[in-house]
Backbone as XML, in Angstrom:
<?xml version="1.0"?>
<chain id="A" units="angstrom">
  <residue number="1" name="MET">
    <atom name="N" x="84.679" y="157.119" z="72.843"/>
    <atom name="CA" x="84.677" y="156.363" z="71.622"/>
    <atom name="C" x="84.121" y="154.964" z="71.880"/>
  </residue>
  <residue number="2" name="GLN">
    <atom name="N" x="83.014" y="154.612" z="71.216"/>
    <atom name="CA" x="82.392" y="153.298" z="71.388"/>
    <atom name="C" x="83.022" y="152.289" z="70.437"/>
  </residue>
  <residue number="3" name="GLN">
    <atom name="N" x="83.276" y="151.106" z="70.970"/>
    <atom name="CA" x="83.845" y="150.048" z="70.143"/>
    <atom name="C" x="82.835" y="148.933" z="69.900"/>
  </residue>
  <residue number="4" name="PHE">
    <atom name="N" x="81.595" y="149.198" z="70.141"/>
    <atom name="CA" x="80.562" y="148.191" z="69.940"/>
    <atom name="C" x="79.284" y="148.865" z="69.478"/>
  </residue>
  <residue number="5" name="ASP">
    <atom name="N" x="78.392" y="148.062" z="68.917"/>
    <atom name="CA" x="77.105" y="148.569" z="68.471"/>
    <atom name="C" x="76.089" y="148.390" z="69.585"/>
  </residue>
  <residue number="6" name="ASN">
    <atom name="N" x="75.261" y="149.374" z="69.724"/>
    <atom name="CA" x="74.162" y="149.261" z="70.668"/>
    <atom name="C" x="73.175" y="148.241" z="70.112"/>
  </residue>
  <residue number="7" name="ILE">
    <atom name="N" x="72.738" y="147.322" z="70.949"/>
    <atom name="CA" x="71.872" y="146.250" z="70.475"/>
    <atom name="C" x="70.531" y="146.771" z="69.962"/>
  </residue>
  <residue number="8" name="LYS">
    <atom name="N" x="70.075" y="147.868" z="70.490"/>
    <atom name="CA" x="68.803" y="148.435" z="70.043"/>
    <atom name="C" x="68.906" y="149.043" z="68.649"/>
  </residue>
  <residue number="9" name="SER">
    <atom name="N" x="70.102" y="149.385" z="68.226"/>
    <atom name="CA" x="70.266" y="150.002" z="66.912"/>
    <atom name="C" x="70.568" y="148.983" z="65.810"/>
  </residue>
  <residue number="10" name="LEU">
    <atom name="N" x="70.717" y="147.724" z="66.144"/>
    <atom name="CA" x="71.005" y="146.702" z="65.141"/>
    <atom name="C" x="69.740" y="146.367" z="64.350"/>
  </residue>
  <residue number="11" name="PRO">
    <atom name="N" x="69.875" y="146.034" z="63.068"/>
    <atom name="CA" x="68.697" y="145.705" z="62.268"/>
    <atom name="C" x="68.089" y="144.368" z="62.695"/>
  </residue>
  <residue number="12" name="VAL">
    <atom name="N" x="66.772" y="144.293" z="62.618"/>
    <atom name="CA" x="66.049" y="143.088" z="63.027"/>
    <atom name="C" x="65.079" y="142.711" z="61.908"/>
  </residue>
  <residue number="13" name="ASP">
    <atom name="N" x="65.054" y="141.429" z="61.590"/>
    <atom name="CA" x="64.120" y="140.928" z="60.584"/>
    <atom name="C" x="62.876" y="140.425" z="61.306"/>
  </residue>
  <residue number="14" name="THR">
    <atom name="N" x="61.770" y="141.086" z="61.144"/>
    <atom name="CA" x="60.535" y="140.712" z="61.844"/>
    <atom name="C" x="59.570" y="139.946" z="60.955"/>
  </residue>
  <residue number="15" name="SER">
    <atom name="N" x="59.976" y="139.655" z="59.722"/>
    <atom name="CA" x="59.075" y="138.924" z="58.820"/>
    <atom name="C" x="59.059" y="137.444" z="59.186"/>
  </residue>
  <residue number="16" name="GLU">
    <atom name="N" x="57.961" y="136.784" z="58.870"/>
    <atom name="CA" x="57.816" y="135.351" z="59.135"/>
    <atom name="C" x="58.736" y="134.572" z="58.197"/>
  </residue>
  <residue number="17" name="PRO">
    <atom name="N" x="59.333" y="133.468" z="58.681"/>
    <atom name="CA" x="60.194" y="132.674" z="57.790"/>
    <atom name="C" x="59.355" y="131.973" z="56.716"/>
  </residue>
  <residue number="18" name="THR">
    <atom name="N" x="59.934" y="131.817" z="55.562"/>
    <atom name="CA" x="59.233" y="131.136" z="54.472"/>
    <atom name="C" x="59.256" y="129.639" z="54.704"/>
  </residue>
  <residue number="19" name="GLN">
    <atom name="N" x="58.465" y="128.906" z="53.923"/>
    <atom name="CA" x="58.407" y="127.451" z="54.049"/>
    <atom name="C" x="59.768" y="126.821" z="53.744"/>
  </residue>
  <residue number="20" name="THR">
    <atom name="N" x="60.467" y="127.359" z="52.769"/>
    <atom name="CA" x="61.793" y="126.857" z="52.411"/>
    <atom name="C" x="62.779" y="127.055" z="53.555"/>
  </residue>
  <residue number="21" name="GLU">
    <atom name="N" x="62.741" y="128.211" z="54.183"/>
    <atom name="CA" x="63.627" y="128.477" z="55.322"/>
    <atom name="C" x="63.323" y="127.542" z="56.487"/>
  </residue>
  <residue number="22" name="LEU">
    <atom name="N" x="62.042" y="127.287" z="56.731"/>
    <atom name="CA" x="61.660" y="126.348" z="57.800"/>
    <atom name="C" x="62.149" y="124.938" z="57.502"/>
  </residue>
  <residue number="23" name="GLN">
    <atom name="N" x="62.075" y="124.502" z="56.245"/>
    <atom name="CA" x="62.557" y="123.170" z="55.872"/>
    <atom name="C" x="64.071" y="123.061" z="56.069"/>
  </residue>
  <residue number="24" name="ILE">
    <atom name="N" x="64.791" y="124.119" z="55.720"/>
    <atom name="CA" x="66.249" y="124.120" z="55.902"/>
    <atom name="C" x="66.600" y="124.025" z="57.381"/>
  </residue>
  <residue number="25" name="ILE">
    <atom name="N" x="65.915" y="124.795" z="58.208"/>
    <atom name="CA" x="66.180" y="124.768" z="59.649"/>
    <atom name="C" x="65.839" y="123.409" z="60.242"/>
  </residue>
  <residue number="26" name="ASN">
    <atom name="N" x="64.711" y="122.838" z="59.821"/>
    <atom name="CA" x="64.326" y="121.514" z="60.320"/>
    <atom name="C" x="65.311" y="120.446" z="59.879"/>
  </residue>
  <residue number="27" name="THR">
    <atom name="N" x="65.866" y="120.575" z="58.694"/>
    <atom name="CA" x="66.856" y="119.612" z="58.212"/>
    <atom name="C" x="68.170" y="119.741" z="58.987"/>
  </residue>
  <residue number="28" name="LEU">
    <atom name="N" x="68.584" y="120.966" z="59.236"/>
    <atom name="CA" x="69.849" y="121.183" z="59.933"/>
    <atom name="C" x="69.792" y="120.752" z="61.391"/>
  </residue>
  <residue number="29" name="PHE">
    <atom name="N" x="68.692" y="121.005" z="62.057"/>
    <atom name="CA" x="68.599" y="120.746" z="63.494"/>
    <atom name="C" x="67.724" y="119.549" z="63.818"/>
  </residue>
  <residue number="30" name="LYS">
    <atom name="N" x="67.559" y="118.663" z="62.872"/>
    <atom name="CA" x="66.728" y="117.481" z="63.070"/>
    <atom name="C" x="67.441" y="116.501" z="63.982"/>
  </residue>
  <residue number="31" name="SER">
    <atom name="N" x="66.697" y="115.925" z="64.910"/>
    <atom name="CA" x="67.250" y="114.908" z="65.796"/>
    <atom name="C" x="67.071" y="113.554" z="65.125"/>
  </residue>
  <residue number="32" name="ASN">
    <atom name="N" x="68.143" y="112.826" z="64.969"/>
    <atom name="CA" x="68.099" y="111.543" z="64.281"/>
    <atom name="C" x="67.957" y="110.369" z="65.245"/>
  </residue>
  <residue number="33" name="LYS">
    <atom name="N" x="67.530" y="110.623" z="66.470"/>
    <atom name="CA" x="67.404" y="109.557" z="67.443"/>
    <atom name="C" x="66.077" y="108.821" z="67.261"/>
  </residue>
  <residue number="34" name="THR">
    <atom name="N" x="66.159" y="107.502" z="67.378"/>
    <atom name="CA" x="64.930" y="106.714" z="67.369"/>
    <atom name="C" x="64.296" y="106.821" z="68.757"/>
  </residue>
  <residue number="35" name="GLU">
    <atom name="N" x="63.074" y="106.343" z="68.856"/>
    <atom name="CA" x="62.396" y="106.433" z="70.157"/>
    <atom name="C" x="63.133" y="105.631" z="71.225"/>
  </residue>
  <residue number="36" name="PHE">
    <atom name="N" x="63.659" y="104.461" z="70.850"/>
    <atom name="CA" x="64.380" y="103.641" z="71.815"/>
    <atom name="C" x="65.626" y="104.360" z="72.320"/>
  </residue>
  <residue number="37" name="LYS">
    <atom name="N" x="66.383" y="104.976" z="71.416"/>
    <atom name="CA" x="67.584" y="105.700" z="71.827"/>
    <atom name="C" x="67.232" y="106.908" z="72.676"/>
  </residue>
  <residue number="38" name="LEU">
    <atom name="N" x="66.115" y="107.546" z="72.356"/>
    <atom name="CA" x="65.689" y="108.692" z="73.140"/>
    <atom name="C" x="65.311" y="108.276" z="74.560"/>
  </residue>
  <residue number="39" name="VAL">
    <atom name="N" x="64.557" y="107.183" z="74.683"/>
    <atom name="CA" x="64.171" y="106.679" z="76.004"/>
    <atom name="C" x="65.405" y="106.204" z="76.766"/>
  </residue>
  <residue number="40" name="LEU">
    <atom name="N" x="66.316" y="105.526" z="76.063"/>
    <atom name="CA" x="67.524" y="105.034" z="76.712"/>
    <atom name="C" x="68.393" y="106.174" z="77.217"/>
  </residue>
  <residue number="41" name="SER">
    <atom name="N" x="68.512" y="107.236" z="76.446"/>
    <atom name="CA" x="69.327" y="108.367" z="76.899"/>
    <atom name="C" x="68.678" y="109.087" z="78.080"/>
  </residue>
  <residue number="42" name="GLU">
    <atom name="N" x="67.352" y="109.079" z="78.147"/>
    <atom name="CA" x="66.665" y="109.708" z="79.273"/>
    <atom name="C" x="66.813" y="108.895" z="80.554"/>
  </residue>
  <residue number="43" name="PHE">
    <atom name="N" x="66.835" y="107.583" z="80.452"/>
    <atom name="CA" x="66.852" y="106.729" z="81.632"/>
    <atom name="C" x="68.216" y="106.106" z="81.915"/>
  </residue>
  <residue number="44" name="LYS">
    <atom name="N" x="69.269" y="106.581" z="81.240"/>
    <atom name="CA" x="70.585" y="105.990" z="81.408"/>
    <atom name="C" x="71.086" y="106.112" z="82.848"/>
  </residue>
  <residue number="45" name="SER">
    <atom name="N" x="70.921" y="107.276" z="83.440"/>
    <atom name="CA" x="71.366" y="107.462" z="84.827"/>
    <atom name="C" x="70.588" y="106.562" z="85.776"/>
  </residue>
  <residue number="46" name="THR">
    <atom name="N" x="69.296" y="106.440" z="85.544"/>
    <atom name="CA" x="68.468" y="105.595" z="86.402"/>
    <atom name="C" x="68.869" y="104.132" z="86.270"/>
  </residue>
  <residue number="47" name="LEU">
    <atom name="N" x="69.146" y="103.689" z="85.063"/>
    <atom name="CA" x="69.569" y="102.311" z="84.859"/>
    <atom name="C" x="70.904" y="102.033" z="85.536"/>
  </residue>
  <residue number="48" name="ILE">
    <atom name="N" x="71.842" y="102.938" z="85.397"/>
    <atom name="CA" x="73.155" y="102.751" z="86.022"/>
    <atom name="C" x="73.027" y="102.729" z="87.540"/>
  </residue>
  <residue number="49" name="LEU">
    <atom name="N" x="72.204" y="103.614" z="88.076"/>
    <atom name="CA" x="71.995" y="103.635" z="89.524"/>
    <atom name="C" x="71.364" y="102.322" z="89.996"/>
  </residue>
  <residue number="50" name="GLY">
    <atom name="N" x="70.411" y="101.802" z="89.243"/>
    <atom name="CA" x="69.788" y="100.523" z="89.594"/>
    <atom name="C" x="70.769" y="99.368" z="89.548"/>
  </residue>
  <residue number="51" name="ILE">
    <atom name="N" x="71.608" y="99.342" z="88.523"/>
    <atom name="CA" x="72.614" y="98.276" z="88.412"/>
    <atom name="C" x="73.620" y="98.353" z="89.551"/>
  </residue>
  <residue number="52" name="LEU">
    <atom name="N" x="74.067" y="99.562" z="89.884"/>
    <atom name="CA" x="74.984" y="99.717" z="91.017"/>
    <atom name="C" x="74.338" y="99.274" z="92.330"/>
  </residue>
  <residue number="53" name="PHE">
    <atom name="N" x="73.061" y="99.592" z="92.505"/>
    <atom name="CA" x="72.363" y="99.178" z="93.719"/>
    <atom name="C" x="72.312" y="97.658" z="93.821"/>
  </residue>
  <residue number="54" name="ILE">
    <atom name="N" x="72.018" y="96.987" z="92.713"/>
    <atom name="CA" x="71.958" y="95.522" z="92.721"/>
    <atom name="C" x="73.328" y="94.944" z="93.055"/>
  </residue>
  <residue number="55" name="ILE">
    <atom name="N" x="74.377" y="95.513" z="92.472"/>
    <atom name="CA" x="75.732" y="95.017" z="92.737"/>
    <atom name="C" x="76.114" y="95.223" z="94.197"/>
  </residue>
  <residue number="56" name="ILE">
    <atom name="N" x="75.837" y="96.402" z="94.732"/>
    <atom name="CA" x="76.252" y="96.698" z="96.106"/>
    <atom name="C" x="75.400" y="95.961" z="97.137"/>
  </residue>
  <residue number="57" name="SER">
    <atom name="N" x="74.128" y="95.726" z="96.845"/>
    <atom name="CA" x="73.279" y="95.044" z="97.817"/>
    <atom name="C" x="73.347" y="93.523" z="97.686"/>
  </residue>
  <residue number="58" name="ASN">
    <atom name="N" x="74.152" y="93.033" z="96.777"/>
    <atom name="CA" x="74.332" y="91.606" z="96.569"/>
    <atom name="C" x="74.998" y="90.979" z="97.797"/>
  </residue>
  <residue number="59" name="SER">
    <atom name="N" x="74.673" y="89.723" z="98.091"/>
    <atom name="CA" x="75.258" y="89.054" z="99.257"/>
    <atom name="C" x="76.758" y="88.829" z="99.088"/>
  </residue>
  <residue number="60" name="HIS">
    <atom name="N" x="77.223" y="88.664" z="97.864"/>
    <atom name="CA" x="78.663" y="88.484" z="97.634"/>
    <atom name="C" x="79.437" y="89.753" z="97.986"/>
  </residue>
  <residue number="61" name="SER">
    <atom name="N" x="78.899" y="90.901" z="97.615"/>
    <atom name="CA" x="79.582" y="92.150" z="97.979"/>
    <atom name="C" x="79.506" y="92.383" z="99.481"/>
  </residue>
  <residue number="62" name="ASN">
    <atom name="N" x="78.421" y="91.959" z="100.102"/>
    <atom name="CA" x="78.295" y="92.079" z="101.555"/>
    <atom name="C" x="79.355" y="91.220" z="102.252"/>
  </residue>
  <residue number="63" name="ASN">
    <atom name="N" x="79.537" y="89.997" z="101.779"/>
    <atom name="CA" x="80.565" y="89.125" z="102.361"/>
    <atom name="C" x="81.962" y="89.695" z="102.145"/>
  </residue>
  <residue number="64" name="LEU">
    <atom name="N" x="82.180" y="90.298" z="100.991"/>
    <atom name="CA" x="83.473" y="90.908" z="100.698"/>
    <atom name="C" x="83.739" y="92.087" z="101.630"/>
  </residue>
  <residue number="65" name="LEU">
    <atom name="N" x="82.717" y="92.901" z="101.856"/>
    <atom name="CA" x="82.881" y="94.028" z="102.783"/>
    <atom name="C" x="83.135" y="93.545" z="104.209"/>
  </residue>
  <residue number="66" name="LEU">
    <atom name="N" x="82.417" y="92.509" z="104.637"/>
    <atom name="CA" x="82.618" y="91.970" z="105.991"/>
    <atom name="C" x="84.005" y="91.351" z="106.148"/>
  </residue>
  <residue number="67" name="LYS">
    <atom name="N" x="84.530" y="90.800" z="105.071"/>
    <atom name="CA" x="85.859" y="90.191" z="105.121"/>
    <atom name="C" x="86.944" y="91.246" z="105.353"/>
  </residue>
  <residue number="68" name="TYR">
    <atom name="N" x="86.819" y="92.399" z="104.682"/>
    <atom name="CA" x="87.851" y="93.430" z="104.788"/>
    <atom name="C" x="87.565" y="94.472" z="105.874"/>
  </residue>
  <residue number="69" name="ILE">
    <atom name="N" x="86.318" y="94.615" z="106.259"/>
    <atom name="CA" x="85.958" y="95.574" z="107.312"/>
    <atom name="C" x="85.099" y="94.840" z="108.347"/>
  </residue>
  <residue number="70" name="PRO">
    <atom name="N" x="85.719" y="94.165" z="109.294"/>
    <atom name="CA" x="84.967" y="93.344" z="110.258"/>
    <atom name="C" x="84.063" y="94.145" z="111.198"/>
  </residue>
  <residue number="71" name="VAL">
    <atom name="N" x="84.283" y="95.436" z="111.324"/>
    <atom name="CA" x="83.446" y="96.271" z="112.199"/>
    <atom name="C" x="82.001" y="96.272" z="111.719"/>
  </residue>
  <residue number="72" name="LEU">
    <atom name="N" x="81.792" y="96.030" z="110.433"/>
    <atom name="CA" x="80.447" y="96.063" z="109.872"/>
    <atom name="C" x="79.557" y="94.952" z="110.410"/>
  </residue>
  <residue number="73" name="GLU">
    <atom name="N" x="80.151" y="93.892" z="110.951"/>
    <atom name="CA" x="79.353" y="92.807" z="111.524"/>
    <atom name="C" x="78.633" y="93.251" z="112.793"/>
  </residue>
  <residue number="74" name="LYS">
    <atom name="N" x="79.211" y="94.218" z="113.492"/>
    <atom name="CA" x="78.641" y="94.648" z="114.770"/>
    <atom name="C" x="77.392" y="95.487" z="114.600"/>
  </residue>
  <residue number="75" name="SER">
    <atom name="N" x="77.314" y="96.246" z="113.523"/>
    <atom name="CA" x="76.188" y="97.150" z="113.355"/>
    <atom name="C" x="75.702" y="97.152" z="111.905"/>
  </residue>
  <residue number="76" name="GLU">
    <atom name="N" x="74.424" y="96.947" z="111.743"/>
    <atom name="CA" x="73.815" y="96.985" z="110.413"/>
    <atom name="C" x="73.795" y="98.410" z="109.860"/>
  </residue>
  <residue number="77" name="ILE">
    <atom name="N" x="73.757" y="99.398" z="110.760"/>
    <atom name="CA" x="73.735" y="100.801" z="110.322"/>
    <atom name="C" x="75.050" y="101.172" z="109.655"/>
  </residue>
  <residue number="78" name="TYR">
    <atom name="N" x="76.184" y="100.744" z="110.222"/>
    <atom name="CA" x="77.474" y="101.014" z="109.597"/>
    <atom name="C" x="77.542" y="100.387" z="108.204"/>
  </residue>
  <residue number="79" name="ASN">
    <atom name="N" x="77.033" y="99.168" z="108.121"/>
    <atom name="CA" x="77.010" y="98.457" z="106.850"/>
    <atom name="C" x="76.175" y="99.227" z="105.822"/>
  </residue>
  <residue number="80" name="LEU">
    <atom name="N" x="75.023" y="99.684" z="106.221"/>
    <atom name="CA" x="74.135" y="100.436" z="105.332"/>
    <atom name="C" x="74.745" y="101.767" z="104.909"/>
  </residue>
  <residue number="81" name="ILE">
    <atom name="N" x="75.363" y="102.460" z="105.854"/>
    <atom name="CA" x="75.995" y="103.756" z="105.545"/>
    <atom name="C" x="77.156" y="103.560" z="104.571"/>
  </residue>
  <residue number="82" name="LEU">
    <atom name="N" x="77.981" y="102.540" z="104.805"/>
    <atom name="CA" x="79.110" y="102.284" z="103.905"/>
    <atom name="C" x="78.626" y="101.941" z="102.497"/>
  </residue>
  <residue number="83" name="LYS">
    <atom name="N" x="77.577" y="101.127" z="102.411"/>
    <atom name="CA" x="77.038" y="100.785" z="101.092"/>
    <atom name="C" x="76.478" y="102.016" z="100.386"/>
  </residue>
  <residue number="84" name="ALA">
    <atom name="N" x="75.811" y="102.885" z="101.119"/>
    <atom name="CA" x="75.278" y="104.110" z="100.524"/>
    <atom name="C" x="76.404" y="105.010" z="100.024"/>
  </residue>
  <residue number="85" name="VAL">
    <atom name="N" x="77.470" y="105.125" z="100.809"/>
    <atom name="CA" x="78.613" y="105.949" z="100.397"/>
    <atom name="C" x="79.282" y="105.339" z="99.171"/>
  </residue>
  <residue number="86" name="LEU">
    <atom name="N" x="79.447" y="104.028" z="99.151"/>
    <atom name="CA" x="80.033" y="103.363" z="97.986"/>
    <atom name="C" x="79.169" y="103.561" z="96.747"/>
  </residue>
  <residue number="87" name="LEU">
    <atom name="N" x="77.868" y="103.493" z="96.915"/>
    <atom name="CA" x="76.952" y="103.715" z="95.802"/>
    <atom name="C" x="77.070" y="105.139" z="95.273"/>
  </residue>
  <residue number="88" name="MET">
    <atom name="N" x="77.104" y="106.108" z="96.164"/>
    <atom name="CA" x="77.206" y="107.509" z="95.741"/>
    <atom name="C" x="78.535" y="107.784" z="95.045"/>
  </residue>
  <residue number="89" name="ILE">
    <atom name="N" x="79.634" y="107.263" z="95.597"/>
    <atom name="CA" x="80.949" y="107.504" z="95.002"/>
    <atom name="C" x="81.054" y="106.838" z="93.632"/>
  </residue>
  <residue number="90" name="SER">
    <atom name="N" x="80.608" y="105.593" z="93.541"/>
    <atom name="CA" x="80.714" y="104.898" z="92.249"/>
    <atom name="C" x="79.803" y="105.541" z="91.210"/>
  </residue>
  <residue number="91" name="PHE">
    <atom name="N" x="78.615" y="105.994" z="91.598"/>
    <atom name="CA" x="77.738" y="106.674" z="90.643"/>
    <atom name="C" x="78.344" y="108.002" z="90.205"/>
  </residue>
  <residue number="92" name="TRP">
    <atom name="N" x="78.934" y="108.733" z="91.127"/>
    <atom name="CA" x="79.575" y="110.004" z="90.779"/>
    <atom name="C" x="80.734" y="109.778" z="89.814"/>
  </residue>
  <residue number="93" name="LEU">
    <atom name="N" x="81.540" y="108.753" z="90.088"/>
    <atom name="CA" x="82.673" y="108.452" z="89.203"/>
    <atom name="C" x="82.197" y="108.079" z="87.800"/>
  </residue>
  <residue number="94" name="ILE">
    <atom name="N" x="81.199" y="107.232" z="87.725"/>
    <atom name="CA" x="80.681" y="106.833" z="86.417"/>
    <atom name="C" x="80.049" y="108.029" z="85.712"/>
  </residue>
  <residue number="95" name="ASN">
    <atom name="N" x="79.300" y="108.800" z="86.456"/>
    <atom name="CA" x="78.595" y="109.944" z="85.865"/>
    <atom name="C" x="79.556" y="111.016" z="85.365"/>
  </residue>
  <residue number="96" name="ASN">
    <atom name="N" x="80.647" y="111.250" z="86.064"/>
    <atom name="CA" x="81.555" y="112.322" z="85.693"/>
    <atom name="C" x="82.700" y="111.894" z="84.786"/>
  </residue>
  <residue number="97" name="PHE">
    <atom name="N" x="83.147" y="110.670" z="84.878"/>
    <atom name="CA" x="84.289" y="110.258" z="84.085"/>
    <atom name="C" x="83.923" y="109.375" z="82.907"/>
  </residue>
  <residue number="98" name="TYR">
    <atom name="N" x="82.782" y="108.721" z="82.966"/>
    <atom name="CA" x="82.326" y="107.934" z="81.830"/>
    <atom name="C" x="81.493" y="108.786" z="80.891"/>
  </residue>
  <residue number="99" name="LEU">
    <atom name="N" x="81.147" y="109.979" z="81.338"/>
    <atom name="CA" x="80.402" y="110.966" z="80.556"/>
    <atom name="C" x="79.073" y="110.420" z="80.057"/>
  </residue>
  <residue number="100" name="ILE">
    <atom name="N" x="78.223" y="110.130" z="81.008"/>
    <atom name="CA" x="76.880" y="109.625" z="80.682"/>
    <atom name="C" x="76.081" y="110.692" z="80.001"/>
  </residue>
</chain>
């Protein structure tokens, strides 16, 4: 006993949509974004990443990191790795919890 319809046996409308039907569909699914909002939504992640990079590479944040983690003074590589990890974590948090 089948409890579903076979997809091949379902009726299909193969006629072209009328002009009125196309206007209704265009009205229902029309995007109301301006060009600026569209560009901003496309580049939002890039802008946030750039702002985070500026904040983390700032000399004030560097001094703050050196104050609390003195090991970073010994090696520039440790400093760079920590900044990269902080950048990745903060971007992930913003991206996932701020719902960009």
